VOMIMI-393599 format. One record per atom (N, C-alpha, C): residue number from 1; residue in three letters; chain; atom name; y negated, x, z negated. Coordinates in Angstrom, 1 decimal. Layout:
VOMIMI-393599
@i:NUM	aa:ALA	ch:A	at:CA	py:Y	px:X	pz:Z
...
***
This chain:
VOMIMI-393599
@i:1	aa:MET	ch:A	at:N	py:-28.0	px:118.6	pz:5.5
@i:1	aa:MET	ch:A	at:CA	py:-26.8	px:119.9	pz:5.7
@i:1	aa:MET	ch:A	at:C	py:-28.2	px:119.9	pz:7.7
@i:2	aa:ASN	ch:A	at:N	py:-28.8	px:120.4	pz:7.9
@i:2	aa:ASN	ch:A	at:CA	py:-30.0	px:121.0	pz:9.1
@i:2	aa:ASN	ch:A	at:C	py:-29.0	px:121.2	pz:10.1
@i:3	aa:ASN	ch:A	at:N	py:-29.4	px:121.1	pz:11.1
@i:3	aa:ASN	ch:A	at:CA	py:-29.1	px:121.8	pz:12.4
@i:3	aa:ASN	ch:A	at:C	py:-28.5	px:123.1	pz:12.9
@i:4	aa:SER	ch:A	at:N	py:-29.3	px:123.4	pz:12.4
@i:4	aa:SER	ch:A	at:CA	py:-28.5	px:125.7	pz:11.7
@i:4	aa:SER	ch:A	at:C	py:-26.8	px:125.1	pz:10.9
@i:5	aa:GLN	ch:A	at:N	py:-26.9	px:124.6	pz:10.8
@i:5	aa:GLN	ch:A	at:CA	py:-26.0	px:124.8	pz:9.0
@i:5	aa:GLN	ch:A	at:C	py:-25.3	px:123.5	pz:10.1
@i:6	aa:ARG	ch:A	at:N	py:-25.2	px:122.7	pz:10.2
@i:6	aa:ARG	ch:A	at:CA	py:-23.8	px:122.2	pz:11.0
@i:6	aa:ARG	ch:A	at:C	py:-23.4	px:122.4	pz:12.5
@i:7	aa:ASP	ch:A	at:N	py:-24.2	px:123.7	pz:12.7
@i:7	aa:ASP	ch:A	at:CA	py:-23.8	px:124.3	pz:13.8
@i:7	aa:ASP	ch:A	at:C	py:-23.3	px:125.7	pz:13.6
@i:8	aa:HIS	ch:A	at:N	py:-23.2	px:125.7	pz:11.7
@i:8	aa:HIS	ch:A	at:CA	py:-22.6	px:126.7	pz:11.5
@i:8	aa:HIS	ch:A	at:C	py:-21.9	px:126.8	pz:11.0
@i:9	aa:GLN	ch:A	at:N	py:-21.3	px:125.3	pz:10.5
@i:9	aa:GLN	ch:A	at:CA	py:-19.6	px:124.5	pz:10.4
@i:9	aa:GLN	ch:A	at:C	py:-19.2	px:124.5	pz:11.6
@i:10	aa:THR	ch:A	at:N	py:-19.6	px:123.2	pz:12.5
@i:10	aa:THR	ch:A	at:CA	py:-18.9	px:123.1	pz:13.7
@i:10	aa:THR	ch:A	at:C	py:-18.5	px:125.2	pz:14.7
@i:11	aa:ALA	ch:A	at:N	py:-19.0	px:125.7	pz:15.0
@i:11	aa:ALA	ch:A	at:CA	py:-18.7	px:127.3	pz:14.7
@i:11	aa:ALA	ch:A	at:C	py:-17.1	px:127.6	pz:13.9
@i:12	aa:VAL	ch:A	at:N	py:-17.5	px:128.1	pz:12.5
@i:12	aa:VAL	ch:A	at:CA	py:-16.0	px:128.0	pz:12.0
@i:12	aa:VAL	ch:A	at:C	py:-15.4	px:127.3	pz:12.0
@i:13	aa:THR	ch:A	at:N	py:-15.1	px:126.3	pz:11.8
@i:13	aa:THR	ch:A	at:CA	py:-14.5	px:124.7	pz:12.1
@i:13	aa:THR	ch:A	at:C	py:-13.7	px:125.5	pz:13.5
@i:14	aa:TRP	ch:A	at:N	py:-14.0	px:125.8	pz:15.1
@i:14	aa:TRP	ch:A	at:CA	py:-14.3	px:126.2	pz:16.0
@i:14	aa:TRP	ch:A	at:C	py:-12.8	px:127.5	pz:15.5
@i:15	aa:ILE	ch:A	at:N	py:-13.9	px:128.2	pz:14.9
@i:15	aa:ILE	ch:A	at:CA	py:-12.5	px:128.9	pz:15.6
@i:15	aa:ILE	ch:A	at:C	py:-11.7	px:129.5	pz:14.6
@i:16	aa:GLU	ch:A	at:N	py:-11.5	px:129.3	pz:13.5
@i:16	aa:GLU	ch:A	at:CA	py:-10.3	px:128.6	pz:12.1
@i:16	aa:GLU	ch:A	at:C	py:-9.6	px:128.1	pz:13.3
@i:17	aa:GLY	ch:A	at:N	py:-9.1	px:126.8	pz:14.0
@i:17	aa:GLY	ch:A	at:CA	py:-8.6	px:126.6	pz:15.2
@i:17	aa:GLY	ch:A	at:C	py:-8.1	px:127.4	pz:16.0
@i:18	aa:GLU	ch:A	at:N	py:-9.2	px:127.7	pz:16.1
@i:18	aa:GLU	ch:A	at:CA	py:-8.1	px:129.4	pz:17.9
@i:18	aa:GLU	ch:A	at:C	py:-7.8	px:130.0	pz:16.8
@i:19	aa:ILE	ch:A	at:N	py:-7.6	px:129.7	pz:16.0
@i:19	aa:ILE	ch:A	at:CA	py:-6.7	px:131.4	pz:14.9
@i:19	aa:ILE	ch:A	at:C	py:-5.7	px:131.0	pz:14.8
@i:20	aa:GLU	ch:A	at:N	py:-5.7	px:129.1	pz:14.5
@i:20	aa:GLU	ch:A	at:CA	py:-4.0	px:129.1	pz:13.9
@i:20	aa:GLU	ch:A	at:C	py:-3.3	px:128.7	pz:15.3
@i:21	aa:ASN	ch:A	at:N	py:-3.9	px:128.2	pz:16.3
@i:21	aa:ASN	ch:A	at:CA	py:-3.6	px:128.4	pz:18.1
@i:21	aa:ASN	ch:A	at:C	py:-3.6	px:129.8	pz:18.5
@i:22	aa:MET	ch:A	at:N	py:-3.5	px:130.7	pz:17.8
@i:22	aa:MET	ch:A	at:CA	py:-3.4	px:132.3	pz:18.0
@i:22	aa:MET	ch:A	at:C	py:-2.4	px:132.4	pz:17.6
@i:23	aa:ILE	ch:A	at:N	py:-2.4	px:132.2	pz:16.1
@i:23	aa:ILE	ch:A	at:CA	py:-0.8	px:132.4	pz:15.6
@i:23	aa:ILE	ch:A	at:C	py:0.1	px:132.3	pz:15.7
@i:24	aa:ARG	ch:A	at:N	py:0.3	px:130.3	pz:16.3
@i:24	aa:ARG	ch:A	at:CA	py:1.4	px:129.7	pz:17.0
@i:24	aa:ARG	ch:A	at:C	py:2.3	px:130.4	pz:18.3
@i:25	aa:ASN	ch:A	at:N	py:1.0	px:130.7	pz:18.6
@i:25	aa:ASN	ch:A	at:CA	py:1.7	px:131.8	pz:20.7
@i:25	aa:ASN	ch:A	at:C	py:1.6	px:132.9	pz:20.4
@i:26	aa:LEU	ch:A	at:N	py:1.4	px:133.3	pz:18.7
@i:26	aa:LEU	ch:A	at:CA	py:1.2	px:135.6	pz:19.0
@i:26	aa:LEU	ch:A	at:C	py:3.0	px:135.5	pz:19.9
@i:27	aa:GLY	ch:A	at:N	py:2.5	px:136.7	pz:20.6
@i:27	aa:GLY	ch:A	at:CA	py:4.3	px:137.0	pz:21.4
@i:27	aa:GLY	ch:A	at:C	py:3.8	px:136.9	pz:22.8
@i:28	aa:LYS	ch:A	at:N	py:3.2	px:135.6	pz:22.9
@i:28	aa:LYS	ch:A	at:CA	py:2.7	px:135.4	pz:24.0
@i:28	aa:LYS	ch:A	at:C	py:1.4	px:136.0	pz:25.3
@i:29	aa:PRO	ch:A	at:N	py:1.4	px:135.6	pz:26.3
@i:29	aa:PRO	ch:A	at:CA	py:0.5	px:136.7	pz:26.9
@i:29	aa:PRO	ch:A	at:C	py:-1.0	px:135.4	pz:26.6
@i:30	aa:ASN	ch:A	at:N	py:-2.2	px:136.9	pz:26.5
@i:30	aa:ASN	ch:A	at:CA	py:-3.7	px:136.3	pz:25.8
@i:30	aa:ASN	ch:A	at:C	py:-3.7	px:135.3	pz:24.6
@i:31	aa:ALA	ch:A	at:N	py:-2.4	px:135.4	pz:24.4
@i:31	aa:ALA	ch:A	at:CA	py:-2.5	px:134.6	pz:22.2
@i:31	aa:ALA	ch:A	at:C	py:-3.7	px:135.0	pz:22.2
@i:32	aa:SER	ch:A	at:N	py:-4.8	px:135.8	pz:22.7
@i:32	aa:SER	ch:A	at:CA	py:-5.8	px:136.0	pz:21.4
@i:32	aa:SER	ch:A	at:C	py:-6.5	px:135.4	pz:21.9
@i:33	aa:SER	ch:A	at:N	py:-6.7	px:135.1	pz:23.5
@i:33	aa:SER	ch:A	at:CA	py:-8.3	px:135.2	pz:24.1
@i:33	aa:SER	ch:A	at:C	py:-9.1	px:133.4	pz:23.8
@i:34	aa:ALA	ch:A	at:N	py:-8.0	px:132.6	pz:23.4
@i:34	aa:ALA	ch:A	at:CA	py:-9.1	px:131.4	pz:23.5
@i:34	aa:ALA	ch:A	at:C	py:-9.9	px:131.9	pz:22.0
@i:35	aa:ALA	ch:A	at:N	py:-9.6	px:132.5	pz:20.8
@i:35	aa:ALA	ch:A	at:CA	py:-10.2	px:132.8	pz:19.2
@i:35	aa:ALA	ch:A	at:C	py:-11.3	px:133.8	pz:19.8
@i:36	aa:THR	ch:A	at:N	py:-10.7	px:135.1	pz:20.9
@i:36	aa:THR	ch:A	at:CA	py:-12.0	px:136.1	pz:21.3
@i:36	aa:THR	ch:A	at:C	py:-12.5	px:135.2	pz:21.5
@i:37	aa:SER	ch:A	at:N	py:-13.3	px:134.7	pz:22.8
@i:37	aa:SER	ch:A	at:CA	py:-14.2	px:133.6	pz:22.3
@i:37	aa:SER	ch:A	at:C	py:-14.7	px:133.1	pz:22.6
@i:38	aa:CYS	ch:A	at:N	py:-14.5	px:132.2	pz:22.0
@i:38	aa:CYS	ch:A	at:CA	py:-15.0	px:131.0	pz:20.6
@i:38	aa:CYS	ch:A	at:C	py:-15.7	px:132.1	pz:19.1
@i:39	aa:ILE	ch:A	at:N	py:-15.2	px:133.1	pz:19.0
@i:39	aa:ILE	ch:A	at:CA	py:-16.0	px:134.0	pz:17.8
@i:39	aa:ILE	ch:A	at:C	py:-17.2	px:134.9	pz:18.9
@i:40	aa:THR	ch:A	at:N	py:-16.8	px:135.3	pz:19.8
@i:40	aa:THR	ch:A	at:CA	py:-17.8	px:135.5	pz:20.9
@i:40	aa:THR	ch:A	at:C	py:-19.3	px:135.3	pz:21.3
@i:41	aa:LEU	ch:A	at:N	py:-18.7	px:133.1	pz:21.5
@i:41	aa:LEU	ch:A	at:CA	py:-19.7	px:132.1	pz:21.9
@i:41	aa:LEU	ch:A	at:C	py:-20.3	px:131.1	pz:20.7
@i:42	aa:ALA	ch:A	at:N	py:-19.7	px:131.4	pz:19.9
@i:42	aa:ALA	ch:A	at:CA	py:-20.2	px:132.0	pz:19.1
@i:42	aa:ALA	ch:A	at:C	py:-21.4	px:132.4	pz:17.3
@i:43	aa:TYR	ch:A	at:N	py:-21.3	px:133.5	pz:17.9
@i:43	aa:TYR	ch:A	at:CA	py:-22.2	px:134.5	pz:18.1
@i:43	aa:TYR	ch:A	at:C	py:-23.8	px:135.3	pz:19.1
@i:44	aa:MET	ch:A	at:N	py:-23.6	px:135.2	pz:19.6
@i:44	aa:MET	ch:A	at:CA	py:-24.1	px:135.0	pz:21.4
@i:44	aa:MET	ch:A	at:C	py:-24.8	px:133.7	pz:20.5
@i:45	aa:LEU	ch:A	at:N	py:-24.6	px:132.5	pz:20.5
@i:45	aa:LEU	ch:A	at:CA	py:-25.2	px:131.7	pz:20.4
@i:45	aa:LEU	ch:A	at:C	py:-26.2	px:131.6	pz:18.4
@i:46	aa:ARG	ch:A	at:N	py:-25.5	px:132.3	pz:18.2
@i:46	aa:ARG	ch:A	at:CA	py:-26.4	px:132.6	pz:16.1
@i:46	aa:ARG	ch:A	at:C	py:-25.6	px:132.0	pz:16.0
@i:47	aa:ALA	ch:A	at:N	py:-24.1	px:130.8	pz:15.8
@i:47	aa:ALA	ch:A	at:CA	py:-24.1	px:130.5	pz:15.2
@i:47	aa:ALA	ch:A	at:C	py:-22.6	px:131.0	pz:13.5
@i:48	aa:ILE	ch:A	at:N	py:-23.0	px:132.0	pz:14.2
@i:48	aa:ILE	ch:A	at:CA	py:-22.1	px:133.8	pz:13.0
@i:48	aa:ILE	ch:A	at:C	py:-23.1	px:134.6	pz:13.1
@i:49	aa:ASP	ch:A	at:N	py:-23.6	px:135.3	pz:12.1
@i:49	aa:ASP	ch:A	at:CA	py:-23.9	px:136.5	pz:11.5
@i:49	aa:ASP	ch:A	at:C	py:-23.0	px:137.7	pz:12.7
@i:50	aa:ASP	ch:A	at:N	py:-23.7	px:138.4	pz:12.2
@i:50	aa:ASP	ch:A	at:CA	py:-23.0	px:140.3	pz:12.7
@i:50	aa:ASP	ch:A	at:C	py:-22.3	px:140.8	pz:12.0
@i:51	aa:SER	ch:A	at:N	py:-21.8	px:140.0	pz:10.8
@i:51	aa:SER	ch:A	at:CA	py:-21.0	px:139.6	pz:9.6
@i:51	aa:SER	ch:A	at:C	py:-18.9	px:139.2	pz:9.4
@i:52	aa:GLU	ch:A	at:N	py:-20.4	px:138.2	pz:10.0
@i:52	aa:GLU	ch:A	at:CA	py:-18.8	px:137.7	pz:10.2
@i:52	aa:GLU	ch:A	at:C	py:-17.8	px:136.8	pz:12.0
@i:53	aa:HIS	ch:A	at:N	py:-19.2	px:137.5	pz:12.9
@i:53	aa:HIS	ch:A	at:CA	py:-18.5	px:138.1	pz:13.5
@i:53	aa:HIS	ch:A	at:C	py:-17.5	px:139.4	pz:13.7
@i:54	aa:ARG	ch:A	at:N	py:-18.0	px:140.0	pz:13.1
@i:54	aa:ARG	ch:A	at:CA	py:-16.6	px:141.6	pz:12.8
@i:54	aa:ARG	ch:A	at:C	py:-15.6	px:140.8	pz:11.3
@i:55	aa:HIS	ch:A	at:N	py:-15.9	px:140.2	pz:10.9
@i:55	aa:HIS	ch:A	at:CA	py:-14.9	px:139.6	pz:10.2
@i:55	aa:HIS	ch:A	at:C	py:-13.9	px:138.9	pz:10.6
@i:56	aa:TYR	ch:A	at:N	py:-14.6	px:138.0	pz:12.1
@i:56	aa:TYR	ch:A	at:CA	py:-12.7	px:137.2	pz:12.5
@i:56	aa:TYR	ch:A	at:C	py:-12.5	px:138.5	pz:13.8
@i:57	aa:ARG	ch:A	at:N	py:-13.1	px:139.3	pz:14.0
@i:57	aa:ARG	ch:A	at:CA	py:-12.8	px:140.1	pz:14.9
@i:57	aa:ARG	ch:A	at:C	py:-11.2	px:141.4	pz:13.6
@i:58	aa:ALA	ch:A	at:N	py:-12.0	px:141.1	pz:13.5
@i:58	aa:ALA	ch:A	at:CA	py:-11.3	px:142.1	pz:12.0
@i:58	aa:ALA	ch:A	at:C	py:-10.0	px:141.4	pz:11.6
@i:59	aa:ARG	ch:A	at:N	py:-10.2	px:139.9	pz:11.5
@i:59	aa:ARG	ch:A	at:CA	py:-8.7	px:139.0	pz:11.0
@i:59	aa:ARG	ch:A	at:C	py:-7.7	px:139.4	pz:12.2
@i:60	aa:ILE	ch:A	at:N	py:-8.6	px:139.0	pz:13.6
@i:60	aa:ILE	ch:A	at:CA	py:-7.1	px:138.5	pz:14.4
@i:60	aa:ILE	ch:A	at:C	py:-6.8	px:140.1	pz:14.6
@i:61	aa:GLU	ch:A	at:N	py:-7.9	px:140.8	pz:14.5
@i:61	aa:GLU	ch:A	at:CA	py:-6.3	px:142.5	pz:14.7
@i:61	aa:GLU	ch:A	at:C	py:-6.0	px:142.3	pz:13.7
@i:62	aa:GLN	ch:A	at:N	py:-6.0	px:142.3	pz:12.5
@i:62	aa:GLN	ch:A	at:CA	py:-5.4	px:142.1	pz:10.8
@i:62	aa:GLN	ch:A	at:C	py:-3.7	px:141.6	pz:11.1
@i:63	aa:ILE	ch:A	at:N	py:-4.2	px:140.0	pz:12.0
@i:63	aa:ILE	ch:A	at:CA	py:-3.1	px:139.1	pz:12.3
@i:63	aa:ILE	ch:A	at:C	py:-2.6	px:140.0	pz:13.4
@i:64	aa:TYR	ch:A	at:N	py:-2.7	px:140.0	pz:14.2
@i:64	aa:TYR	ch:A	at:CA	py:-1.5	px:141.3	pz:15.3
@i:64	aa:TYR	ch:A	at:C	py:-1.3	px:142.1	pz:14.4
@i:65	aa:ALA	ch:A	at:N	py:-1.9	px:143.3	pz:14.1
@i:65	aa:ALA	ch:A	at:CA	py:-0.8	px:144.4	pz:13.2
@i:65	aa:ALA	ch:A	at:C	py:-0.2	px:143.9	pz:12.7
@i:66	aa:ASN	ch:A	at:N	py:0.0	px:142.8	pz:11.4
@i:66	aa:ASN	ch:A	at:CA	py:0.7	px:142.3	pz:11.2
@i:66	aa:ASN	ch:A	at:C	py:2.2	px:141.6	pz:11.4
@i:67	aa:TYR	ch:A	at:N	py:2.0	px:141.4	pz:13.5
@i:67	aa:TYR	ch:A	at:CA	py:3.0	px:140.4	pz:13.8
@i:67	aa:TYR	ch:A	at:C	py:3.3	px:141.8	pz:14.7
@i:68	aa:THR	ch:A	at:N	py:3.0	px:142.9	pz:15.2
@i:68	aa:THR	ch:A	at:CA	py:3.3	px:144.7	pz:15.5
@i:68	aa:THR	ch:A	at:C	py:4.6	px:144.8	pz:14.3
@i:69	aa:ASN	ch:A	at:N	py:4.4	px:145.2	pz:12.8
@i:69	aa:ASN	ch:A	at:CA	py:4.0	px:145.3	pz:12.6
@i:69	aa:ASN	ch:A	at:C	py:5.9	px:145.0	pz:11.2
@i:70	aa:SER	ch:A	at:N	py:5.8	px:143.9	pz:12.1
@i:70	aa:SER	ch:A	at:CA	py:6.7	px:142.7	pz:11.6
@i:70	aa:SER	ch:A	at:C	py:7.9	px:143.3	pz:11.4
@i:71	aa:PRO	ch:A	at:N	py:8.6	px:142.8	pz:10.8
@i:71	aa:PRO	ch:A	at:CA	py:10.5	px:143.2	pz:11.0
@i:71	aa:PRO	ch:A	at:C	py:11.1	px:142.2	pz:11.7
@i:72	aa:LYS	ch:A	at:N	py:10.5	px:140.3	pz:12.0
@i:72	aa:LYS	ch:A	at:CA	py:10.8	px:139.4	pz:12.5
@i:72	aa:LYS	ch:A	at:C	py:9.6	px:139.6	pz:14.1
@i:73	aa:GLN	ch:A	at:N	py:8.7	px:139.8	pz:14.1
@i:73	aa:GLN	ch:A	at:CA	py:7.9	px:139.7	pz:14.4
@i:73	aa:GLN	ch:A	at:C	py:7.8	px:138.6	pz:14.9
@i:74	aa:GLY	ch:A	at:N	py:6.9	px:138.1	pz:14.0
@i:74	aa:GLY	ch:A	at:CA	py:6.5	px:136.1	pz:14.0
@i:74	aa:GLY	ch:A	at:C	py:5.7	px:136.1	pz:12.3
@i:75	aa:ALA	ch:A	at:N	py:5.9	px:136.8	pz:12.0
@i:75	aa:ALA	ch:A	at:CA	py:5.4	px:136.6	pz:10.0
@i:75	aa:ALA	ch:A	at:C	py:3.7	px:137.2	pz:10.6
@i:76	aa:ALA	ch:A	at:N	py:3.0	px:136.1	pz:10.4
@i:76	aa:ALA	ch:A	at:CA	py:1.9	px:136.6	pz:10.9
@i:76	aa:ALA	ch:A	at:C	py:1.1	px:135.7	pz:9.9
@i:77	aa:ALA	ch:A	at:N	py:-0.4	px:136.3	pz:9.2
@i:77	aa:ALA	ch:A	at:CA	py:-1.6	px:136.0	pz:9.0
@i:77	aa:ALA	ch:A	at:C	py:-0.7	px:135.6	pz:7.3
***
């Protein structure tokens, strides 16, 4: 695995972890701030590409949409 592949895998693992933390904290203030920040940073450092950036941003929006539309307001992802 070269450095670029390792950077990509590290970024994806980090993003996935922050999204899981966000899901656990839905309903609390700034629940998505860490996930959003790491997605942006990974993109700026070119560890993820444009399509992955869009994918992760859309995933956060979808998680919030599911949470907002959930009768229990807790069933996300």
